[in-house]
N, CA, C and O atoms as a DFTB+ gen file, in Angstrom:
436 C
 N C O
     1  1     121.724      75.552     110.363
     2  2     120.736      76.461     110.894
     3  2     121.056      76.669     112.371
     4  3     121.083      75.725     113.162
     5  1     121.297      77.928     112.717
     6  2     121.720      78.225     114.060
     7  2     120.551      78.442     115.028
     8  3     120.734      78.344     116.241
     9  1     119.374      78.731     114.516
    10  2     118.225      78.959     115.413
    11  2     117.283      77.816     115.213
    12  3     117.333      77.116     114.202
    13  1     116.401      77.625     116.205
    14  2     115.460      76.513     116.202
    15  2     114.428      76.782     115.079
    16  3     113.671      77.752     115.122
    17  1     114.432      75.878     114.069
    18  2     113.472      76.025     112.956
    19  2     112.630      74.815     112.762
    20  3     112.070      74.602     111.686
    21  1     112.528      74.002     113.806
    22  2     111.834      72.731     113.635
    23  2     112.522      71.849     112.645
    24  3     113.746      71.721     112.689
    25  1     111.793      71.237     111.755
    26  2     112.397      70.390     110.735
    27  2     112.327      71.033     109.378
    28  3     112.312      70.327     108.370
    29  1     112.283      72.378     109.309
    30  2     112.093      73.061     108.088
    31  2     113.420      73.656     107.610
    32  3     114.035      74.441     108.332
    33  1     113.862      73.298     106.420
    34  2     115.075      73.834     105.790
    35  2     114.703      74.319     104.418
    36  3     114.417      73.534     103.514
    37  1     114.713      75.694     104.267
    38  2     114.321      76.234     102.954
    39  2     115.184      75.764     101.786
    40  3     116.383      75.537     101.941
    41  1     114.564      75.621     100.622
    42  2     115.287      75.273      99.417
    43  2     115.345      76.490      98.501
    44  3     114.617      77.469      98.668
    45  1     116.269      76.379      97.501
    46  2     116.402      77.399      96.457
    47  2     116.482      78.813      97.095
    48  3     117.331      79.043      97.956
    49  1     115.631      79.734      96.691
    50  2     115.763      81.147      97.156
    51  2     114.671      81.438      98.179
    52  3     114.202      82.574      98.258
    53  1     114.257      80.460      98.956
    54  2     113.264      80.653      99.974
    55  2     113.889      80.980     101.318
    56  3     115.002      80.548     101.616
    57  1     113.174      81.739     102.123
    58  2     113.627      82.213     103.418
    59  2     112.529      81.887     104.438
    60  3     111.354      82.126     104.160
    61  1     112.882      81.347     105.610
    62  2     111.962      81.098     106.663
    63  2     111.923      82.326     107.606
    64  3     112.955      82.662     108.188
    65  1     110.823      82.973     107.766
    66  2     110.706      84.210     108.470
    67  2     109.711      84.062     109.633
    68  3     108.609      83.541     109.460
    69  1     110.118      84.523     110.804
    70  2     109.242      84.576     111.954
    71  2     108.659      85.960     112.039
    72  3     109.387      86.891     112.382
    73  1     107.361      86.159     111.742
    74  2     106.765      87.492     111.812
    75  2     106.857      88.114     113.196
    76  3     106.632      87.434     114.197
    77  1     107.178      89.372     113.262
    78  2     107.176      90.064     114.521
    79  2     105.815      90.651     114.777
    80  3     105.154      91.114     113.847
    81  1     105.391      90.642     115.992
    82  2     104.035      91.119     116.366
    83  2     103.906      92.592     116.034
    84  3     104.829      93.380     116.239
    85  1     102.745      92.942     115.520
    86  2     102.389      94.297     115.249
    87  2     101.943      95.005     116.502
    88  3     102.041      94.477     117.610
    89  1     101.465      96.176     116.313
    90  2     101.000      96.970     117.446
    91  2      99.741      96.319     118.040
    92  3      98.868      95.847     117.312
    93  1      99.669      96.307     119.387
    94  2      98.521      95.767     120.066
    95  2      97.644      96.895     120.632
    96  3      96.509      96.672     121.052
    97  1      98.209      98.118     120.629
    98  2      97.488      99.273     121.121
    99  2      97.627     100.436     120.164
   100  3      98.641     100.601     119.486
   101  1      96.555     101.254     120.130
   102  2      96.675     102.526     119.305
   103  2      97.500     103.524     120.110
   104  3      97.728     103.312     121.301
   105  1      97.950     104.602     119.485
   106  2      98.706     105.617     120.219
   107  2      97.909     106.232     121.393
   108  3      98.508     106.725     122.349
   109  1      96.588     106.204     121.327
   110  2      95.745     106.706     122.411
   111  2      95.522     105.708     123.511
   112  3      94.912     106.037     124.528
   113  1      96.014     104.460     123.332
   114  2      95.896     103.473     124.421
   115  2      94.795     102.470     124.234
   116  3      94.587     101.634     125.114
   117  1      94.070     102.506     123.124
   118  2      92.988     101.524     122.898
   119  2      93.608     100.198     122.522
   120  3      94.443     100.148     121.619
   121  1      93.208      99.075     123.216
   122  2      93.732      97.761     122.919
   123  2      92.941      97.253     121.663
   124  3      91.712      97.282     121.597
   125  1      93.767      96.786     120.674
   126  2      93.185      96.280     119.416
   127  2      92.856      94.801     119.548
   128  3      93.705      94.035     120.005
   129  1      91.682      94.377     119.175
   130  2      91.399      92.908     119.146
   131  2      92.111      92.301     117.966
   132  3      92.473      93.014     117.031
   133  1      92.325      90.982     117.985
   134  2      93.016      90.290     116.907
   135  2      92.391      90.575     115.542
   136  3      93.122      90.652     114.555
   137  1      91.076      90.735     115.446
   138  2      90.440      90.928     114.182
   139  2      90.733      92.352     113.584
   140  3      90.498      92.586     112.398
   141  1      91.230      93.257     114.398
   142  2      91.520      94.631     113.894
   143  2      92.994      94.845     113.617
   144  3      93.389      95.887     113.092
   145  1      93.826      93.839     113.975
   146  2      95.292      94.033     113.782
   147  2      95.682      93.852     112.324
   148  3      95.116      93.027     111.607
   149  1      96.632      94.619     111.915
   150  2      97.189      94.486     110.521
   151  2      98.050      93.224     110.530
   152  3      98.630      92.834     111.543
   153  1      98.102      92.600     109.331
   154  2      99.015      91.484     109.161
   155  2     100.456      92.002     109.202
   156  3     100.770      92.974     108.515
   157  1     101.325      91.389     109.978
   158  2     102.719      91.889     110.085
   159  2     103.436      91.868     108.725
   160  3     103.176      91.030     107.861
   161  1     104.305      92.789     108.595
   162  2     105.155      92.871     107.363
   163  2     106.606      92.867     107.698
   164  3     107.447      92.946     106.803
   165  1     106.943      92.772     109.010
   166  2     108.328      92.739     109.468
   167  2     108.528      91.403     110.209
   168  3     107.673      90.949     110.969
   169  1     109.679      90.812     109.952
   170  2     109.974      89.559     110.602
   171  2     111.486      89.332     110.733
   172  3     112.294      90.074     110.175
   173  1     111.842      88.280     111.493
   174  2     113.195      87.927     111.685
   175  2     113.500      86.682     110.834
   176  3     112.721      85.729     110.852
   177  1     114.594      86.674     110.106
   178  2     114.949      85.506     109.288
   179  2     115.526      84.422     110.178
   180  3     116.500      84.621     110.905
   181  1     114.878      83.258     110.087
   182  2     115.293      82.124     110.924
   183  2     116.130      81.080     110.147
   184  3     116.948      80.378     110.740
   185  1     115.920      80.986     108.831
   186  2     116.722      80.070     107.982
   187  2     116.670      80.561     106.528
   188  3     115.691      81.168     106.097
   189  1     117.742      80.283     105.792
   190  2     117.919      80.771     104.397
   191  2     118.255      79.638     103.526
   192  3     119.125      78.836     103.866
   193  1     117.586      79.524     102.372
   194  2     117.924      78.486     101.367
   195  2     119.316      78.790     100.705
   196  3     119.899      79.850     100.934
   197  1     119.809      77.859      99.906
   198  2     121.148      78.039      99.329
   199  2     121.207      79.032      98.147
   200  3     122.288      79.452      97.734
   201  1     120.038      79.395      97.618
   202  2     120.027      80.313      96.476
   203  2     119.432      79.663      95.252
   204  3     119.308      78.439      95.213
   205  1     119.063      80.430      94.260
   206  2     118.410      79.965      93.059
   207  2     119.471      79.693      92.010
   208  3     120.437      80.442      91.873
   209  1     119.279      78.621      91.279
   210  2     120.234      78.266      90.213
   211  2     119.449      77.793      89.011
   212  3     118.431      77.112      89.135
   213  1     119.945      78.169      87.846
   214  2     119.234      77.796      86.605
   215  2     119.606      76.362      86.176
   216  3     118.922      75.747      85.358
   217  1     120.713      75.849      86.754
   218  2     121.189      74.541      86.282
   219  2     120.980      73.423      87.303
   220  3     121.362      72.279      87.057
   221  1     120.379      73.750      88.442
   222  2     120.128      72.726      89.496
   223  2     121.236      72.568      90.469
   224  3     121.070      71.844      91.451
   225  1     122.386      73.209      90.265
   226  2     123.499      73.157      91.249
   227  2     123.402      74.318      92.185
   228  3     122.855      75.355      91.809
   229  1     123.921      74.193      93.423
   230  2     123.839      75.303      94.346
   231  2     124.834      76.434      93.940
   232  3     124.623      77.601      94.271
   233  1     125.882      76.071      93.240
   234  2     126.841      77.053      92.768
   235  2     127.328      76.635      91.386
   236  3     127.901      75.555      91.242
   237  1     127.120      77.443      90.394
   238  2     127.497      76.993      89.030
   239  2     128.303      78.092      88.359
   240  3     128.078      78.408      87.191
   241  1     129.234      78.671      89.088
   242  2     129.997      79.811      88.565
   243  2     130.966      79.413      87.420
   244  3     131.465      80.286      86.709
   245  1     131.233      78.090      87.241
   246  2     132.118      77.665      86.190
   247  2     131.443      77.771      84.782
   248  3     132.117      77.821      83.753
   249  1     130.156      77.802      84.791
   250  2     129.407      77.855      83.480
   251  2     129.067      79.328      83.163
   252  3     128.380      79.985      83.946
   253  1     129.539      79.832      82.038
   254  2     129.302      81.214      81.716
   255  2     127.801      81.466      81.400
   256  3     127.312      82.583      81.571
   257  1     127.101      80.447      80.951
   258  2     125.675      80.584      80.603
   259  2     124.783      80.537      81.815
   260  3     123.648      81.006      81.729
   261  1     125.206      80.014      82.918
   262  2     124.420      79.863      84.126
   263  2     124.345      81.155      84.889
   264  3     125.365      81.813      85.094
   265  1     123.171      81.531      85.312
   266  2     122.977      82.764      86.080
   267  2     122.390      82.415      87.440
   268  3     121.172      82.345      87.606
   269  1     123.260      82.200      88.396
   270  2     122.810      81.875      89.729
   271  2     122.417      83.132      90.463
   272  3     122.937      84.219      90.209
   273  1     121.467      82.953      91.397
   274  2     121.054      84.133      92.242
   275  2     121.451      83.822      93.668
   276  3     120.850      82.962      94.311
   277  1     122.448      84.509      94.163
   278  2     122.893      84.271      95.517
   279  2     121.978      84.882      96.536
   280  3     121.250      85.821      96.215
   281  1     121.983      84.402      97.724
   282  2     121.140      84.959      98.774
   283  2     121.800      86.206      99.364
   284  3     122.970      86.176      99.744
   285  1     121.065      87.268      99.436
   286  2     121.533      88.501     100.017
   287  2     121.247      88.563     101.491
   288  3     122.052      89.132     102.228
   289  1     120.146      88.012     101.972
   290  2     119.750      88.070     103.344
   291  2     120.413      86.952     104.140
   292  3     120.829      85.928     103.597
   293  1     120.498      87.194     105.494
   294  2     121.156      86.199     106.388
   295  2     120.302      85.929     107.631
   296  3     119.464      86.746     108.014
   297  1     120.522      84.814     108.226
   298  2     119.806      84.446     109.460
   299  2     120.035      85.544     110.525
   300  3     121.151      86.033     110.705
   301  1     118.953      85.908     111.215
   302  2     119.052      86.889     112.268
   303  2     118.676      88.306     111.839
   304  3     118.410      89.145     112.700
   305  1     118.646      88.603     110.540
   306  2     118.270      89.960     110.087
   307  2     116.795      90.160     110.200
   308  3     116.018      89.213     110.079
   309  1     116.393      91.401     110.434
   310  2     114.988      91.758     110.422
   311  2     114.713      92.338     109.028
   312  3     115.464      93.167     108.513
   313  1     113.603      91.866     108.438
   314  2     113.295      92.281     107.085
   315  2     111.856      92.760     106.952
   316  3     110.974      92.365     107.714
   317  1     111.643      93.629     105.953
   318  2     110.318      94.095     105.539
   319  2     109.915      93.352     104.325
   320  3     110.625      93.408     103.321
   321  1     108.776      92.629     104.349
   322  2     108.346      91.802     103.183
   323  2     106.931      92.233     102.756
   324  3     106.198      92.914     103.474
   325  1     106.614      91.794     101.564
   326  2     105.343      92.138     100.980
   327  2     104.205      91.614     101.884
   328  3     104.292      90.531     102.463
   329  1     103.166      92.403     101.977
   330  2     102.077      92.123     102.918
   331  2     101.461      90.760     102.724
   332  3     101.205      90.074     103.714
   333  1     101.218      90.341     101.540
   334  2     100.571      89.033     101.308
   335  2     101.541      87.997     100.726
   336  3     101.127      86.991     100.150
   337  1     102.814      88.262     100.888
   338  2     103.838      87.324     100.380
   339  2     103.995      86.097     101.258
   340  3     103.697      86.149     102.452
   341  1     104.448      85.022     100.701
   342  2     104.789      83.864     101.467
   343  2     103.713      82.847     101.738
   344  3     102.529      83.098     101.512
   345  1     104.136      81.677     102.231
   346  2     103.244      80.618     102.638
   347  2     103.399      80.404     104.110
   348  3     104.520      80.321     104.612
   349  1     102.280      80.311     104.826
   350  2     102.332      80.070     106.245
   351  2     102.740      78.624     106.541
   352  3     102.246      77.692     105.905
   353  1     103.613      78.448     107.479
   354  2     103.995      77.128     107.985
   355  2     103.997      77.148     109.477
   356  3     104.302      78.170     110.092
   357  1     103.651      76.004     110.085
   358  2     103.609      75.927     111.535
   359  2     104.956      75.403     112.079
   360  3     105.424      74.334     111.690
   361  1     105.545      76.169     112.966
   362  2     106.776      75.760     113.611
   363  2     106.508      75.796     115.099
   364  3     106.367      76.856     115.709
   365  1     106.441      74.570     115.678
   366  2     106.035      74.482     117.098
   367  2     104.593      74.987     117.188
   368  3     103.712      74.488     116.488
   369  1     104.353      75.991     118.063
   370  2     102.985      76.536     118.194
   371  2     102.855      77.866     117.456
   372  3     101.870      78.574     117.665
   373  1     103.803      78.228     116.608
   374  2     103.756      79.494     115.946
   375  2     103.579      79.380     114.435
   376  3     103.941      78.366     113.838
   377  1     103.040      80.388     113.839
   378  2     102.875      80.470     112.349
   379  2     104.002      81.331     111.801
   380  3     104.060      82.530     112.072
   381  1     104.889      80.728     111.037
   382  2     105.957      81.422     110.359
   383  2     105.678      81.463     108.868
   384  3     104.678      80.906     108.416
   385  1     106.542      82.114     108.090
   386  2     106.340      82.211     106.658
   387  2     107.564      81.693     105.863
   388  3     108.718      81.893     106.243
   389  1     107.257      81.043     104.780
   390  2     108.286      80.713     103.785
   391  2     108.098      81.714     102.629
   392  3     107.073      81.695     101.946
   393  1     109.111      82.602     102.416
   394  2     109.026      83.691     101.495
   395  2     110.127      83.583     100.506
   396  3     111.251      83.227     100.862
   397  1     109.839      83.880      99.258
   398  2     110.875      83.978      98.225
   399  2     111.676      85.239      98.484
   400  3     111.117      86.252      98.904
   401  1     113.010      85.192      98.234
   402  2     113.852      86.346      98.430
   403  2     113.338      87.607      97.725
   404  3     113.464      88.717      98.241
   405  1     112.752      87.411      96.527
   406  2     112.231      88.559      95.762
   407  2     111.073      89.276      96.426
   408  3     110.767      90.414      96.070
   409  1     110.410      88.621      97.402
   410  2     109.332      89.219      98.140
   411  2     109.768      89.995      99.333
   412  3     108.939      90.571     100.038
   413  1     111.089      90.029      99.589
   414  2     111.638      90.784     100.697
   415  2     112.042      92.168     100.094
   416  3     112.808      92.258      99.134
   417  1     111.486      93.221     100.712
   418  2     111.657      94.573     100.093
   419  2     112.827      95.328     100.754
   420  3     113.427      96.185     100.107
   421  1     113.174      95.029     102.047
   422  2     114.204      95.788     102.697
   423  2     114.710      95.023     103.907
   424  3     114.006      94.185     104.470
   425  1     115.929      95.321     104.292
   426  2     116.491      94.865     105.559
   427  2     116.316      95.992     106.573
   428  3     116.700      97.129     106.300
   429  1     115.757      95.702     107.708
   430  2     115.483      96.738     108.738
   431  2     116.713      96.792     109.637
   432  3     117.134      95.768     110.175
   433  1     117.291      97.978     109.801
   434  2     118.537      98.121     110.656
   435  2     118.222      98.894     111.894
   436  3     119.104      99.120     112.722
């Protein structure tokens, strides 16, 4: 893991995401209180698990019956994820998310 992720290392097809802050002001300049802010749906990937495997191995390409799911996303990418996806975890003083790769809808470029 190249970025500081505390002691959290995702397993299987889980991804550790640091949510990016949403808008704090409306276009007209009104400051939004925390209670009125939308839950963020965009974040930066901080750590990636090894991928999902049906046989328990991280890579089982030798077995024709095994269907592994490789990780598409990489550390450092910004992603759009489902609004209520993931589990909140505390890293330092921040709330990050552990999200399954299937709950990531797009890579933001």
